[in-house]
Legacy VTK file of the C-alpha trace (Angstrom):
# vtk DataFile Version 3.0
C-alpha trace
ASCII
DATASET POLYDATA
POINTS 179 float
100.061 42.765 164.259
99.251 46.441 164.749
98.553 47.450 168.329
95.875 49.961 169.266
98.510 52.633 169.839
99.693 52.136 166.255
96.222 52.576 164.762
95.853 55.891 162.934
93.635 58.513 164.519
90.886 59.880 162.282
91.393 63.382 163.682
95.102 63.276 162.812
94.459 62.737 159.095
94.074 65.588 156.605
90.827 66.257 154.765
91.008 65.556 151.053
88.460 66.852 148.548
86.197 64.051 147.316
86.444 65.378 143.773
89.649 67.161 142.823
89.927 70.319 140.704
89.443 68.154 137.587
86.144 66.760 138.868
87.471 63.256 139.571
88.377 61.084 142.528
92.160 60.968 142.762
93.435 58.006 140.770
96.154 57.496 143.399
93.516 55.487 145.278
92.963 52.942 142.497
93.710 49.380 143.629
94.724 50.689 147.082
93.618 48.835 150.204
92.569 50.822 153.223
90.010 52.552 155.386
88.277 55.790 154.440
85.914 58.246 156.072
83.441 60.311 154.051
82.277 63.747 155.182
79.585 66.125 153.971
80.303 69.711 152.890
80.369 70.838 156.542
82.963 68.146 157.319
80.481 66.121 159.350
81.332 62.416 159.247
78.763 60.409 157.284
80.353 57.018 156.584
83.405 54.893 157.369
84.298 52.015 155.100
87.182 49.894 153.980
88.011 48.361 150.646
90.515 46.477 148.518
90.038 49.195 145.881
89.296 52.488 147.609
88.809 54.329 144.288
86.088 51.940 143.070
84.306 52.075 146.434
84.413 55.874 146.543
82.940 56.026 143.043
80.045 53.774 144.136
79.440 55.911 147.234
79.449 59.106 145.172
76.649 57.728 142.997
74.642 56.389 145.947
75.033 59.428 148.245
76.067 62.299 145.952
75.120 65.120 148.313
77.016 63.618 151.265
80.382 63.119 149.514
82.468 66.289 149.810
85.507 65.402 151.907
87.433 62.284 152.833
90.169 60.972 154.998
92.059 57.874 153.955
94.454 55.436 155.581
96.121 53.095 153.087
97.591 49.845 154.289
100.122 47.850 152.324
99.221 44.352 153.444
95.600 43.253 153.352
94.280 42.332 156.770
90.555 42.352 157.422
91.289 42.390 161.168
93.347 45.576 160.927
90.806 47.217 158.613
87.987 46.378 161.045
90.016 47.668 164.017
90.712 50.988 162.296
87.050 51.354 161.288
85.901 50.589 164.846
88.388 53.039 166.367
87.370 55.802 163.947
83.680 55.194 164.700
84.321 55.376 168.445
86.600 58.403 168.036
83.794 60.164 166.147
81.361 59.508 169.002
78.330 59.124 166.709
77.723 55.395 166.533
74.651 55.868 164.309
76.895 56.019 161.240
77.566 52.321 161.818
73.921 51.234 162.071
72.558 48.929 159.381
70.191 51.494 157.866
73.001 54.002 157.282
75.340 51.263 156.022
72.735 50.142 153.471
72.411 53.667 152.031
76.130 53.609 151.263
76.695 49.969 150.322
73.555 48.663 148.590
72.267 49.301 145.078
69.876 52.232 144.734
66.262 51.077 144.793
64.589 53.162 142.088
61.216 51.616 142.926
60.876 53.961 145.903
60.711 56.812 143.368
57.705 55.395 141.546
54.826 57.818 141.169
51.257 56.773 142.016
50.663 56.421 138.278
53.761 54.184 137.974
52.519 52.003 140.842
49.096 51.613 139.250
50.623 50.759 135.861
52.974 48.264 137.520
50.107 46.590 139.374
48.114 46.148 136.136
51.008 45.026 133.915
52.166 41.621 132.788
55.768 40.523 133.487
57.238 42.259 130.402
55.299 45.440 131.155
56.626 45.434 134.726
60.209 45.074 133.496
59.752 47.917 131.004
58.268 50.166 133.686
61.083 49.394 136.152
63.650 50.209 133.453
61.870 53.515 132.748
61.754 54.447 136.437
65.418 53.428 136.831
66.435 55.577 133.866
64.540 58.534 135.358
66.359 58.140 138.694
69.647 57.661 136.825
69.106 60.919 134.928
68.524 62.733 138.240
71.729 61.262 139.695
73.723 62.173 136.591
72.418 65.748 136.710
73.324 66.068 140.389
76.806 64.681 139.668
77.207 67.169 136.825
76.221 70.036 139.138
78.823 68.789 141.628
81.467 69.083 138.895
81.918 65.366 138.278
83.955 64.566 135.160
84.276 60.801 135.693
82.591 58.361 133.362
79.717 56.740 135.232
78.272 53.528 133.807
75.305 51.836 135.410
74.648 48.097 135.173
71.832 47.783 132.585
70.679 44.348 133.829
69.857 45.683 137.290
67.515 48.301 135.840
65.090 45.492 134.945
64.749 44.922 138.708
64.396 48.640 139.475
67.926 48.852 140.877
70.849 51.119 140.030
74.476 50.297 140.630
77.691 50.885 138.781
78.977 48.279 136.393
LINES 1 180
179 0 1 2 3 4 5 6 7 8 9 10 11 12 13 14 15 16 17 18 19 20 21 22 23 24 25 26 27 28 29 30 31 32 33 34 35 36 37 38 39 40 41 42 43 44 45 46 47 48 49 50 51 52 53 54 55 56 57 58 59 60 61 62 63 64 65 66 67 68 69 70 71 72 73 74 75 76 77 78 79 80 81 82 83 84 85 86 87 88 89 90 91 92 93 94 95 96 97 98 99 100 101 102 103 104 105 106 107 108 109 110 111 112 113 114 115 116 117 118 119 120 121 122 123 124 125 126 127 128 129 130 131 132 133 134 135 136 137 138 139 140 141 142 143 144 145 146 147 148 149 150 151 152 153 154 155 156 157 158 159 160 161 162 163 164 165 166 167 168 169 170 171 172 173 174 175 176 177 178
């Protein structure tokens, strides 16, 4: 078992660009297990997470919080251990000093599907209220596609070159998440 003195320090790790010069997340992180910290363009810590596939998680975060994903720090571990991953995450959070990044509201922004319903216009809300079940589904899909288009445009402006595919079934519920 790793002792606290063996745990990697967040400050000791190098910053890596979230998207490389080719506009993609480095594929070296595919299927890698570890802990990662995400920073905004000013290198202010925004999120700490861990995953069994860091690449897939980073891709989800980029879609959910596009403007916050500019830099990262990563610690890869070779043997999966939830205890070690949790210990590293806790130490990094404490080392950062801002415990608000670990509150449930912030965690949800990074880990839950995007709720497109919050982007409904007053007209959308009125139409939704007066629609039958099929009409509601159609409206939620329309609103979801509108939010998706905004996300895709923001990703394009950020230089993203990765293929992004949203789960079409979730759009019927007004949610966006990668497939």
